Each structure stands twice: as structure tokens, then as C-alpha cells.
PyMOL CGO cylinders between C-alpha atoms (Angstrom):
from pymol import cmd
from pymol.cgo import CYLINDER

trace = [
    CYLINDER, 11.12, 72.31, -5.57, 10.94, 68.71, -5.59, 0.3, 1, 1, 1, 1, 1, 1,
    CYLINDER, 10.94, 68.71, -5.59, 7.69, 66.61, -4.64, 0.3, 1, 1, 1, 1, 1, 1,
    CYLINDER, 7.69, 66.61, -4.64, 8.62, 65.75, -1.33, 0.3, 1, 1, 1, 1, 1, 1,
    CYLINDER, 8.62, 65.75, -1.33, 9.25, 69.49, -0.43, 0.3, 1, 1, 1, 1, 1, 1,
    CYLINDER, 9.25, 69.49, -0.43, 5.78, 70.14, -1.85, 0.3, 1, 1, 1, 1, 1, 1,
    CYLINDER, 5.78, 70.14, -1.85, 4.11, 67.83, 0.18, 0.3, 1, 1, 1, 1, 1, 1,
    CYLINDER, 4.11, 67.83, 0.18, 5.97, 68.81, 3.55, 0.3, 1, 1, 1, 1, 1, 1,
    CYLINDER, 5.97, 68.81, 3.55, 5.19, 72.33, 2.84, 0.3, 1, 1, 1, 1, 1, 1,
    CYLINDER, 5.19, 72.33, 2.84, 1.52, 71.91, 1.69, 0.3, 1, 1, 1, 1, 1, 1,
    CYLINDER, 1.52, 71.91, 1.69, -1.14, 73.16, 4.21, 0.3, 1, 1, 1, 1, 1, 1,
    CYLINDER, -1.14, 73.16, 4.21, -3.89, 70.70, 3.14, 0.3, 1, 1, 1, 1, 1, 1,
    CYLINDER, -3.89, 70.70, 3.14, -4.82, 68.32, 5.92, 0.3, 1, 1, 1, 1, 1, 1,
    CYLINDER, -4.82, 68.32, 5.92, -6.27, 66.09, 3.21, 0.3, 1, 1, 1, 1, 1, 1,
    CYLINDER, -6.27, 66.09, 3.21, -3.29, 65.79, 1.28, 0.3, 1, 1, 1, 1, 1, 1,
    CYLINDER, -3.29, 65.79, 1.28, -1.16, 65.02, 4.50, 0.3, 1, 1, 1, 1, 1, 1,
    CYLINDER, -1.16, 65.02, 4.50, -3.90, 62.50, 5.57, 0.3, 1, 1, 1, 1, 1, 1,
    CYLINDER, -3.90, 62.50, 5.57, -3.87, 60.65, 2.11, 0.3, 1, 1, 1, 1, 1, 1,
    CYLINDER, -3.87, 60.65, 2.11, 0.06, 60.56, 2.22, 0.3, 1, 1, 1, 1, 1, 1,
    CYLINDER, 0.06, 60.56, 2.22, 0.02, 59.16, 5.80, 0.3, 1, 1, 1, 1, 1, 1,
    CYLINDER, 0.02, 59.16, 5.80, -2.56, 56.50, 4.89, 0.3, 1, 1, 1, 1, 1, 1,
    CYLINDER, -2.56, 56.50, 4.89, -0.44, 55.49, 1.82, 0.3, 1, 1, 1, 1, 1, 1,
    CYLINDER, -0.44, 55.49, 1.82, 2.64, 55.02, 3.99, 0.3, 1, 1, 1, 1, 1, 1,
    CYLINDER, 2.64, 55.02, 3.99, 0.72, 53.13, 6.67, 0.3, 1, 1, 1, 1, 1, 1,
    CYLINDER, 0.72, 53.13, 6.67, -0.67, 50.79, 3.88, 0.3, 1, 1, 1, 1, 1, 1,
    CYLINDER, -0.67, 50.79, 3.88, 2.98, 50.20, 2.39, 0.3, 1, 1, 1, 1, 1, 1,
    CYLINDER, 2.98, 50.20, 2.39, 4.13, 49.36, 6.00, 0.3, 1, 1, 1, 1, 1, 1,
    CYLINDER, 4.13, 49.36, 6.00, 1.34, 47.01, 6.76, 0.3, 1, 1, 1, 1, 1, 1,
    CYLINDER, 1.34, 47.01, 6.76, 1.70, 45.24, 3.12, 0.3, 1, 1, 1, 1, 1, 1,
    CYLINDER, 1.70, 45.24, 3.12, 5.48, 44.97, 3.87, 0.3, 1, 1, 1, 1, 1, 1,
    CYLINDER, 5.48, 44.97, 3.87, 4.95, 43.38, 7.32, 0.3, 1, 1, 1, 1, 1, 1,
    CYLINDER, 4.95, 43.38, 7.32, 2.34, 41.11, 5.92, 0.3, 1, 1, 1, 1, 1, 1,
    CYLINDER, 2.34, 41.11, 5.92, 4.86, 39.89, 3.10, 0.3, 1, 1, 1, 1, 1, 1,
    CYLINDER, 4.86, 39.89, 3.10, 7.79, 39.25, 5.55, 0.3, 1, 1, 1, 1, 1, 1,
    CYLINDER, 7.79, 39.25, 5.55, 5.47, 37.50, 7.96, 0.3, 1, 1, 1, 1, 1, 1,
    CYLINDER, 5.47, 37.50, 7.96, 4.17, 35.11, 5.25, 0.3, 1, 1, 1, 1, 1, 1,
    CYLINDER, 4.17, 35.11, 5.25, 7.36, 34.43, 3.68, 0.3, 1, 1, 1, 1, 1, 1,
    CYLINDER, 7.36, 34.43, 3.68, 8.66, 30.86, 4.41, 0.3, 1, 1, 1, 1, 1, 1,
    CYLINDER, 8.66, 30.86, 4.41, 11.64, 28.86, 3.82, 0.3, 1, 1, 1, 1, 1, 1,
    CYLINDER, 11.64, 28.86, 3.82, 10.63, 25.12, 3.49, 0.3, 1, 1, 1, 1, 1, 1,
    CYLINDER, 10.63, 25.12, 3.49, 12.40, 21.77, 2.30, 0.3, 1, 1, 1, 1, 1, 1,
    CYLINDER, 12.40, 21.77, 2.30, 10.75, 19.86, -0.19, 0.3, 1, 1, 1, 1, 1, 1,
    CYLINDER, 10.75, 19.86, -0.19, 11.89, 16.18, -0.16, 0.3, 1, 1, 1, 1, 1, 1,
    CYLINDER, 11.89, 16.18, -0.16, 10.72, 14.59, -3.48, 0.3, 1, 1, 1, 1, 1, 1,
    CYLINDER, 10.72, 14.59, -3.48, 11.48, 10.99, -3.85, 0.3, 1, 1, 1, 1, 1, 1,
    CYLINDER, 11.48, 10.99, -3.85, 14.45, 11.32, -1.36, 0.3, 1, 1, 1, 1, 1, 1,
    CYLINDER, 14.45, 11.32, -1.36, 15.97, 14.34, -2.82, 0.3, 1, 1, 1, 1, 1, 1,
    CYLINDER, 15.97, 14.34, -2.82, 15.73, 17.51, -0.69, 0.3, 1, 1, 1, 1, 1, 1,
    CYLINDER, 15.73, 17.51, -0.69, 15.60, 21.03, -2.01, 0.3, 1, 1, 1, 1, 1, 1,
    CYLINDER, 15.60, 21.03, -2.01, 14.92, 24.35, -0.16, 0.3, 1, 1, 1, 1, 1, 1,
    CYLINDER, 14.92, 24.35, -0.16, 12.42, 26.64, -1.60, 0.3, 1, 1, 1, 1, 1, 1,
    CYLINDER, 12.42, 26.64, -1.60, 10.92, 30.15, -0.50, 0.3, 1, 1, 1, 1, 1, 1,
    CYLINDER, 10.92, 30.15, -0.50, 7.25, 30.47, -0.60, 0.3, 1, 1, 1, 1, 1, 1,
    CYLINDER, 7.25, 30.47, -0.60, 4.41, 32.69, 0.51, 0.3, 1, 1, 1, 1, 1, 1,
    CYLINDER, 4.41, 32.69, 0.51, 1.77, 30.04, -0.06, 0.3, 1, 1, 1, 1, 1, 1,
    CYLINDER, 1.77, 30.04, -0.06, -0.32, 28.81, 2.84, 0.3, 1, 1, 1, 1, 1, 1,
    CYLINDER, -0.32, 28.81, 2.84, -1.17, 25.22, 2.03, 0.3, 1, 1, 1, 1, 1, 1,
    CYLINDER, -1.17, 25.22, 2.03, 1.24, 22.25, 1.44, 0.3, 1, 1, 1, 1, 1, 1,
    CYLINDER, 1.24, 22.25, 1.44, -0.51, 21.35, -1.98, 0.3, 1, 1, 1, 1, 1, 1,
    CYLINDER, -0.51, 21.35, -1.98, -0.09, 25.08, -3.12, 0.3, 1, 1, 1, 1, 1, 1,
    CYLINDER, -0.09, 25.08, -3.12, 3.68, 24.79, -2.32, 0.3, 1, 1, 1, 1, 1, 1,
    CYLINDER, 3.68, 24.79, -2.32, 4.12, 21.81, -4.33, 0.3, 1, 1, 1, 1, 1, 1,
    CYLINDER, 4.12, 21.81, -4.33, 2.02, 23.04, -7.30, 0.3, 1, 1, 1, 1, 1, 1,
    CYLINDER, 2.02, 23.04, -7.30, 4.08, 26.28, -7.30, 0.3, 1, 1, 1, 1, 1, 1,
    CYLINDER, 4.08, 26.28, -7.30, 7.26, 24.43, -7.68, 0.3, 1, 1, 1, 1, 1, 1,
    CYLINDER, 7.26, 24.43, -7.68, 5.96, 22.07, -10.55, 0.3, 1, 1, 1, 1, 1, 1,
    CYLINDER, 5.96, 22.07, -10.55, 4.87, 19.04, -8.54, 0.3, 1, 1, 1, 1, 1, 1,
    CYLINDER, 4.87, 19.04, -8.54, 1.49, 17.26, -8.57, 0.3, 1, 1, 1, 1, 1, 1,
    CYLINDER, 1.49, 17.26, -8.57, 0.04, 14.93, -6.05, 0.3, 1, 1, 1, 1, 1, 1,
    CYLINDER, 0.04, 14.93, -6.05, -1.37, 11.59, -7.55, 0.3, 1, 1, 1, 1, 1, 1,
    CYLINDER, -1.37, 11.59, -7.55, -3.90, 9.48, -5.54, 0.3, 1, 1, 1, 1, 1, 1,
    CYLINDER, -3.90, 9.48, -5.54, -1.37, 6.66, -5.02, 0.3, 1, 1, 1, 1, 1, 1,
    CYLINDER, -1.37, 6.66, -5.02, 1.41, 9.22, -3.85, 0.3, 1, 1, 1, 1, 1, 1,
    CYLINDER, 1.41, 9.22, -3.85, 2.66, 9.40, -0.28, 0.3, 1, 1, 1, 1, 1, 1,
    CYLINDER, 2.66, 9.40, -0.28, 2.60, 13.08, 1.04, 0.3, 1, 1, 1, 1, 1, 1,
    CYLINDER, 2.60, 13.08, 1.04, 3.35, 14.28, 4.50, 0.3, 1, 1, 1, 1, 1, 1,
    CYLINDER, 3.35, 14.28, 4.50, 2.08, 16.61, 5.78, 0.3, 1, 1, 1, 1, 1, 1,
    CYLINDER, 2.08, 16.61, 5.78, -1.34, 16.32, 3.89, 0.3, 1, 1, 1, 1, 1, 1,
    CYLINDER, -1.34, 16.32, 3.89, -2.03, 18.66, 1.00, 0.3, 1, 1, 1, 1, 1, 1,
    CYLINDER, -2.03, 18.66, 1.00, -4.65, 20.68, 2.91, 0.3, 1, 1, 1, 1, 1, 1,
    CYLINDER, -4.65, 20.68, 2.91, -2.39, 21.43, 5.96, 0.3, 1, 1, 1, 1, 1, 1,
    CYLINDER, -2.39, 21.43, 5.96, -0.87, 24.81, 6.72, 0.3, 1, 1, 1, 1, 1, 1,
    CYLINDER, -0.87, 24.81, 6.72, 2.66, 25.50, 5.80, 0.3, 1, 1, 1, 1, 1, 1,
    CYLINDER, 2.66, 25.50, 5.80, 5.01, 26.82, 8.44, 0.3, 1, 1, 1, 1, 1, 1,
    CYLINDER, 5.01, 26.82, 8.44, 8.37, 28.23, 8.25, 0.3, 1, 1, 1, 1, 1, 1,
    CYLINDER, 8.37, 28.23, 8.25, 11.41, 25.41, 8.18, 0.3, 1, 1, 1, 1, 1, 1,
    CYLINDER, 11.41, 25.41, 8.18, 8.64, 22.80, 7.26, 0.3, 1, 1, 1, 1, 1, 1,
    CYLINDER, 8.64, 22.80, 7.26, 9.79, 19.60, 5.65, 0.3, 1, 1, 1, 1, 1, 1,
    CYLINDER, 9.79, 19.60, 5.65, 7.31, 18.30, 3.16, 0.3, 1, 1, 1, 1, 1, 1,
    CYLINDER, 7.31, 18.30, 3.16, 7.77, 14.70, 1.95, 0.3, 1, 1, 1, 1, 1, 1,
    CYLINDER, 7.77, 14.70, 1.95, 6.42, 13.60, -1.39, 0.3, 1, 1, 1, 1, 1, 1,
    CYLINDER, 6.42, 13.60, -1.39, 7.16, 10.02, -2.51, 0.3, 1, 1, 1, 1, 1, 1,
    CYLINDER, 7.16, 10.02, -2.51, 5.64, 9.56, -6.00, 0.3, 1, 1, 1, 1, 1, 1,
    CYLINDER, 5.64, 9.56, -6.00, 4.07, 6.23, -7.04, 0.3, 1, 1, 1, 1, 1, 1,
    CYLINDER, 4.07, 6.23, -7.04, 5.22, 4.26, -9.94, 0.3, 1, 1, 1, 1, 1, 1,
    CYLINDER, 5.22, 4.26, -9.94, 4.02, 1.12, -11.50, 0.3, 1, 1, 1, 1, 1, 1,
    CYLINDER, 4.02, 1.12, -11.50, 6.00, -2.25, -11.24, 0.3, 1, 1, 1, 1, 1, 1,
    CYLINDER, 6.00, -2.25, -11.24, 5.28, -5.42, -13.70, 0.3, 1, 1, 1, 1, 1, 1,
    CYLINDER, 5.28, -5.42, -13.70, 6.28, -8.09, -11.30, 0.3, 1, 1, 1, 1, 1, 1,
    CYLINDER, 6.28, -8.09, -11.30, 6.48, -11.72, -12.19, 0.3, 1, 1, 1, 1, 1, 1,
    CYLINDER, 6.48, -11.72, -12.19, 7.47, -14.14, -9.69, 0.3, 1, 1, 1, 1, 1, 1,
    CYLINDER, 7.47, -14.14, -9.69, 9.45, -17.32, -10.72, 0.3, 1, 1, 1, 1, 1, 1,
    CYLINDER, 9.45, -17.32, -10.72, 8.52, -16.74, -14.42, 0.3, 1, 1, 1, 1, 1, 1,
    CYLINDER, 8.52, -16.74, -14.42, 4.78, -17.12, -13.74, 0.3, 1, 1, 1, 1, 1, 1,
    CYLINDER, 4.78, -17.12, -13.74, 2.15, -14.43, -14.80, 0.3, 1, 1, 1, 1, 1, 1,
    CYLINDER, 2.15, -14.43, -14.80, 2.92, -10.72, -14.57, 0.3, 1, 1, 1, 1, 1, 1,
    CYLINDER, 2.92, -10.72, -14.57, 0.82, -8.60, -12.29, 0.3, 1, 1, 1, 1, 1, 1,
    CYLINDER, 0.82, -8.60, -12.29, 0.87, -4.81, -11.83, 0.3, 1, 1, 1, 1, 1, 1,
    CYLINDER, 0.87, -4.81, -11.83, 1.52, -3.33, -8.49, 0.3, 1, 1, 1, 1, 1, 1,
    CYLINDER, 1.52, -3.33, -8.49, 2.23, 0.26, -7.49, 0.3, 1, 1, 1, 1, 1, 1,
    CYLINDER, 2.23, 0.26, -7.49, 4.94, 1.49, -5.14, 0.3, 1, 1, 1, 1, 1, 1,
    CYLINDER, 4.94, 1.49, -5.14, 6.34, 4.73, -3.76, 0.3, 1, 1, 1, 1, 1, 1,
    CYLINDER, 6.34, 4.73, -3.76, 9.71, 3.01, -3.28, 0.3, 1, 1, 1, 1, 1, 1,
    CYLINDER, 9.71, 3.01, -3.28, 12.67, 4.68, -5.21, 0.3, 1, 1, 1, 1, 1, 1,
    CYLINDER, 12.67, 4.68, -5.21, 14.94, 1.50, -5.43, 0.3, 1, 1, 1, 1, 1, 1,
    CYLINDER, 14.94, 1.50, -5.43, 14.16, -2.12, -6.38, 0.3, 1, 1, 1, 1, 1, 1,
    CYLINDER, 14.16, -2.12, -6.38, 15.39, -3.13, -2.68, 0.3, 1, 1, 1, 1, 1, 1,
    CYLINDER, 15.39, -3.13, -2.68, 12.93, -0.66, -1.28, 0.3, 1, 1, 1, 1, 1, 1,
    CYLINDER, 12.93, -0.66, -1.28, 10.00, -1.79, -3.45, 0.3, 1, 1, 1, 1, 1, 1,
    CYLINDER, 10.00, -1.79, -3.45, 10.59, -5.54, -2.78, 0.3, 1, 1, 1, 1, 1, 1,
    CYLINDER, 10.59, -5.54, -2.78, 10.52, -4.58, 0.97, 0.3, 1, 1, 1, 1, 1, 1,
    CYLINDER, 10.52, -4.58, 0.97, 7.36, -2.50, 0.73, 0.3, 1, 1, 1, 1, 1, 1,
    CYLINDER, 7.36, -2.50, 0.73, 5.72, -5.33, -1.15, 0.3, 1, 1, 1, 1, 1, 1,
    CYLINDER, 5.72, -5.33, -1.15, 6.72, -7.94, 1.51, 0.3, 1, 1, 1, 1, 1, 1,
    CYLINDER, 6.72, -7.94, 1.51, 8.81, -9.67, -1.11, 0.3, 1, 1, 1, 1, 1, 1,
    CYLINDER, 8.81, -9.67, -1.11, 12.07, -9.71, 0.86, 0.3, 1, 1, 1, 1, 1, 1,
    CYLINDER, 12.07, -9.71, 0.86, 12.55, -13.42, 0.14, 0.3, 1, 1, 1, 1, 1, 1,
    CYLINDER, 12.55, -13.42, 0.14, 12.92, -12.84, -3.47, 0.3, 1, 1, 1, 1, 1, 1,
    CYLINDER, 12.92, -12.84, -3.47, 15.70, -11.55, -5.87, 0.3, 1, 1, 1, 1, 1, 1,
    CYLINDER, 15.70, -11.55, -5.87, 15.44, -9.41, -8.93, 0.3, 1, 1, 1, 1, 1, 1,
    CYLINDER, 15.44, -9.41, -8.93, 16.49, -11.34, -12.13, 0.3, 1, 1, 1, 1, 1, 1,
    CYLINDER, 16.49, -11.34, -12.13, 17.59, -8.65, -14.32, 0.3, 1, 1, 1, 1, 1, 1,
    CYLINDER, 17.59, -8.65, -14.32, 18.04, -5.66, -12.01, 0.3, 1, 1, 1, 1, 1, 1,
    CYLINDER, 18.04, -5.66, -12.01, 20.36, -4.74, -9.21, 0.3, 1, 1, 1, 1, 1, 1,
    CYLINDER, 20.36, -4.74, -9.21, 18.64, -4.17, -5.85, 0.3, 1, 1, 1, 1, 1, 1,
    CYLINDER, 18.64, -4.17, -5.85, 20.13, -0.62, -5.90, 0.3, 1, 1, 1, 1, 1, 1,
    CYLINDER, 20.13, -0.62, -5.90, 18.47, 0.11, -9.13, 0.3, 1, 1, 1, 1, 1, 1,
    CYLINDER, 18.47, 0.11, -9.13, 16.38, 3.14, -8.98, 0.3, 1, 1, 1, 1, 1, 1,
    CYLINDER, 16.38, 3.14, -8.98, 12.72, 2.55, -10.13, 0.3, 1, 1, 1, 1, 1, 1,
    CYLINDER, 12.72, 2.55, -10.13, 11.72, 5.26, -12.71, 0.3, 1, 1, 1, 1, 1, 1,
    CYLINDER, 11.72, 5.26, -12.71, 8.57, 6.93, -12.47, 0.3, 1, 1, 1, 1, 1, 1,
    CYLINDER, 8.57, 6.93, -12.47, 7.23, 5.42, -15.60, 0.3, 1, 1, 1, 1, 1, 1,
    CYLINDER, 7.23, 5.42, -15.60, 7.71, 2.19, -13.85, 0.3, 1, 1, 1, 1, 1, 1,
    CYLINDER, 7.71, 2.19, -13.85, 9.63, -1.06, -14.92, 0.3, 1, 1, 1, 1, 1, 1,
    CYLINDER, 9.63, -1.06, -14.92, 9.37, -4.81, -15.50, 0.3, 1, 1, 1, 1, 1, 1,
    CYLINDER, 9.37, -4.81, -15.50, 10.66, -6.62, -12.41, 0.3, 1, 1, 1, 1, 1, 1,
    CYLINDER, 10.66, -6.62, -12.41, 11.09, -10.44, -12.81, 0.3, 1, 1, 1, 1, 1, 1,
    CYLINDER, 11.09, -10.44, -12.81, 12.01, -11.86, -9.34, 0.3, 1, 1, 1, 1, 1, 1,
    CYLINDER, 12.01, -11.86, -9.34, 12.79, -15.47, -8.17, 0.3, 1, 1, 1, 1, 1, 1,
    CYLINDER, 12.79, -15.47, -8.17, 11.85, -16.97, -4.88, 0.3, 1, 1, 1, 1, 1, 1,
    CYLINDER, 11.85, -16.97, -4.88, 14.36, -18.32, -2.26, 0.3, 1, 1, 1, 1, 1, 1,
    CYLINDER, 14.36, -18.32, -2.26, 15.42, -21.93, -2.62, 0.3, 1, 1, 1, 1, 1, 1,
    CYLINDER, 15.42, -21.93, -2.62, 16.88, -24.51, -0.44, 0.3, 1, 1, 1, 1, 1, 1,
    CYLINDER, 16.88, -24.51, -0.44, 20.20, -25.21, -1.96, 0.3, 1, 1, 1, 1, 1, 1,
    CYLINDER, 20.20, -25.21, -1.96, 23.35, -27.20, -0.86, 0.3, 1, 1, 1, 1, 1, 1,
    CYLINDER, 23.35, -27.20, -0.86, 26.61, -25.34, -1.40, 0.3, 1, 1, 1, 1, 1, 1,
    CYLINDER, 26.61, -25.34, -1.40, 29.81, -27.47, -1.40, 0.3, 1, 1, 1, 1, 1, 1,
    CYLINDER, 29.81, -27.47, -1.40, 32.71, -25.06, -0.90, 0.3, 1, 1, 1, 1, 1, 1,
    CYLINDER, 32.71, -25.06, -0.90, 36.23, -26.75, -0.40, 0.3, 1, 1, 1, 1, 1, 1,
    CYLINDER, 36.23, -26.75, -0.40, 34.54, -30.06, 0.18, 0.3, 1, 1, 1, 1, 1, 1,
    CYLINDER, 34.54, -30.06, 0.18, 32.27, -28.87, 3.11, 0.3, 1, 1, 1, 1, 1, 1,
    CYLINDER, 32.27, -28.87, 3.11, 28.65, -28.97, 2.31, 0.3, 1, 1, 1, 1, 1, 1,
    CYLINDER, 28.65, -28.97, 2.31, 26.14, -26.48, 3.77, 0.3, 1, 1, 1, 1, 1, 1,
    CYLINDER, 26.14, -26.48, 3.77, 22.48, -25.80, 3.30, 0.3, 1, 1, 1, 1, 1, 1,
    CYLINDER, 22.48, -25.80, 3.30, 21.20, -22.26, 2.53, 0.3, 1, 1, 1, 1, 1, 1,
    CYLINDER, 21.20, -22.26, 2.53, 17.87, -20.80, 1.90, 0.3, 1, 1, 1, 1, 1, 1,
    CYLINDER, 17.87, -20.80, 1.90, 18.53, -17.77, -0.46, 0.3, 1, 1, 1, 1, 1, 1,
    CYLINDER, 18.53, -17.77, -0.46, 17.13, -15.97, -3.46, 0.3, 1, 1, 1, 1, 1, 1,
    CYLINDER, 17.13, -15.97, -3.46, 19.18, -15.54, -6.48, 0.3, 1, 1, 1, 1, 1, 1,
    CYLINDER, 19.18, -15.54, -6.48, 18.64, -15.44, -10.17, 0.3, 1, 1, 1, 1, 1, 1,
    CYLINDER, 18.64, -15.44, -10.17, 21.81, -17.47, -11.11, 0.3, 1, 1, 1, 1, 1, 1,
    CYLINDER, 21.81, -17.47, -11.11, 24.57, -19.68, -9.44, 0.3, 1, 1, 1, 1, 1, 1,
    CYLINDER, 24.57, -19.68, -9.44, 27.05, -16.68, -9.29, 0.3, 1, 1, 1, 1, 1, 1,
    CYLINDER, 27.05, -16.68, -9.29, 24.41, -14.60, -7.49, 0.3, 1, 1, 1, 1, 1, 1,
    CYLINDER, 24.41, -14.60, -7.49, 23.50, -17.35, -5.15, 0.3, 1, 1, 1, 1, 1, 1,
    CYLINDER, 23.50, -17.35, -5.15, 27.34, -17.78, -4.03, 0.3, 1, 1, 1, 1, 1, 1,
    CYLINDER, 27.34, -17.78, -4.03, 27.69, -14.07, -3.59, 0.3, 1, 1, 1, 1, 1, 1,
    CYLINDER, 27.69, -14.07, -3.59, 24.71, -13.76, -1.51, 0.3, 1, 1, 1, 1, 1, 1,
    CYLINDER, 24.71, -13.76, -1.51, 25.80, -16.87, 0.57, 0.3, 1, 1, 1, 1, 1, 1,
    CYLINDER, 25.80, -16.87, 0.57, 28.98, -14.93, 1.27, 0.3, 1, 1, 1, 1, 1, 1,
    CYLINDER, 28.98, -14.93, 1.27, 31.22, -17.23, -0.90, 0.3, 1, 1, 1, 1, 1, 1,
    CYLINDER, 31.22, -17.23, -0.90, 31.55, -15.21, -3.98, 0.3, 1, 1, 1, 1, 1, 1,
    CYLINDER, 31.55, -15.21, -3.98, 33.60, -16.87, -7.08, 0.3, 1, 1, 1, 1, 1, 1,
    CYLINDER, 33.60, -16.87, -7.08, 37.30, -15.79, -6.97, 0.3, 1, 1, 1, 1, 1, 1,
    CYLINDER, 37.30, -15.79, -6.97, 39.22, -15.77, -10.36, 0.3, 1, 1, 1, 1, 1, 1,
    CYLINDER, 39.22, -15.77, -10.36, 40.44, -19.32, -10.38, 0.3, 1, 1, 1, 1, 1, 1,
    CYLINDER, 40.44, -19.32, -10.38, 37.30, -20.78, -8.88, 0.3, 1, 1, 1, 1, 1, 1,
    CYLINDER, 37.30, -20.78, -8.88, 35.35, -23.45, -10.57, 0.3, 1, 1, 1, 1, 1, 1,
    CYLINDER, 35.35, -23.45, -10.57, 31.67, -24.11, -10.19, 0.3, 1, 1, 1, 1, 1, 1,
    CYLINDER, 31.67, -24.11, -10.19, 29.21, -26.81, -11.31, 0.3, 1, 1, 1, 1, 1, 1,
    CYLINDER, 29.21, -26.81, -11.31, 26.77, -25.87, -12.48, 0.3, 1, 1, 1, 1, 1, 1,
    CYLINDER, 26.77, -25.87, -12.48, 28.08, -22.87, -14.55, 0.3, 1, 1, 1, 1, 1, 1,
    CYLINDER, 28.08, -22.87, -14.55, 27.95, -19.49, -12.93, 0.3, 1, 1, 1, 1, 1, 1,
    CYLINDER, 27.95, -19.49, -12.93, 25.30, -18.15, -15.16, 0.3, 1, 1, 1, 1, 1, 1,
    CYLINDER, 25.30, -18.15, -15.16, 22.98, -21.02, -14.70, 0.3, 1, 1, 1, 1, 1, 1,
    CYLINDER, 22.98, -21.02, -14.70, 19.52, -20.20, -13.20, 0.3, 1, 1, 1, 1, 1, 1,
    CYLINDER, 19.52, -20.20, -13.20, 18.91, -21.41, -9.61, 0.3, 1, 1, 1, 1, 1, 1,
    CYLINDER, 18.91, -21.41, -9.61, 15.79, -23.77, -9.83, 0.3, 1, 1, 1, 1, 1, 1,
]
cmd.load_cgo(trace, "trace")
């Protein structure tokens, strides 16, 4: 006779009560687990990932998935907010930039921007151009050095027609490209394409 048959045939009300209570507890615990299970999207520095969790607070979900929130980071919703199913949690981690403008002194600033372009925009430096990095370059979490140059008033003579522009570029080739007249294969330019714009 197996255990289930023994339980079924038992005449002890106490044994039946304990078995019923055990089954009720299992049902409630299972329902609780299903009710607290959530699928959320974590978007970390612009990269989304879907995760499953039973945590109740935003900060706990991040910790559970290996992310910590620093005091300079941007987090939405806040770490102490409740988690809801289908929630989108956005964390933009801060990173240091060593900015030098026009070769002058360097200062450290913090940004949550993922690219050089976004960092310059966030720092209200849209009238500048990076010297050594492309605008699409990703800013690493460890930070980076970012020398930039200010916009200058320059006269471009293209095909004998002069025009005034106010643009930021590290060198003559970059200035011409930004102005919409990039150098072609047989073009010549004075000063040379690699000459810094001053």
C-alpha cells in the first residue's frame, strides 16, 4: 500500500487536518510566488535587457543583476520605488571626463552620456569639436581625456567663392567636412588638411 492510499484510508482526523493544512500552505505559497514574479526591462547605458525577478524594490532588482547605483548616476524610477510587472528601469552610469578647451587647463567633469556627442550636449558645449575623438565615440565607464576646440569664424574660399562660417573643428579637413565641402581626391587646400584651426 503506498503512502497516498494510507493517508486516504486513515481514520485520524488530525492526520487529515495536517495534510489539508500542508496542501493549503503549498497552494498559498505557489500563488504568492506567481503573483510576485515580474518581467522587467533593465536599460543600462542605453542597452536594454529583459530580466525575471521577485524583488519588490527597483534598487534590489539592479543589485540582483549585478549593478550598483552611484551618487552621480541617473536612475528612473528611483531605487526605493516599487517594481511592477513590465516595468522599464533606466540606469545611466556616470563617468569622468578630463576636458580641456582650446589647449588650456584641464578640468574634470562627470557625465552620464554614453557618447562624446551626447557628453558635449549634456555639458552645454555644442559649439565645440573634439580634437582626438569622433563624436560617435563611446565614453568608457573609466572615463577619458577629451580635448575640444571652440568654434571659430573662418573664411572658406571654394572654387573662388568666399564664404564666412562659424564652426568648431580640430583641423582644416574637419572644418571643410563640417562646412559641407569635404575634400575630394584631387582637391588642394591651403593651409594643409592636417593644420589645426586657430
